Phi, psi and omega in degrees: 000313182300321181295329181293335179295339178283343180280160175280117184235151174286170179298319180295316179297320178297316179296319178296319179294320177297321177296317179296318179298320179296319178297316179296319179298318178298319179295318178296315180295317183292332178270359183053037185292340178295337181262007184302313181301317180295319179297321178294320177299316180297316180296318179296321178293317180297326179273000181057043179278153176291166179303148183298337181272000180295140179283132182300322182298336183263002181277152175288169179300318179295320178294322179295321181295321180290000000 
């Protein structure tokens, strides 16, 4: 949606795009999706998981199982 704002749009198309963006924003807000990354970090820490960028081949057997 954001990329479409860079295109040349008629007033009607712009208004439709703004409505669509507002609906998407409401869905993101209602799902608290802006905090998703933080929630995943907390869960990974609670499970004592290795960092997400860790190479699987270098993980211990227990870390791989988790």
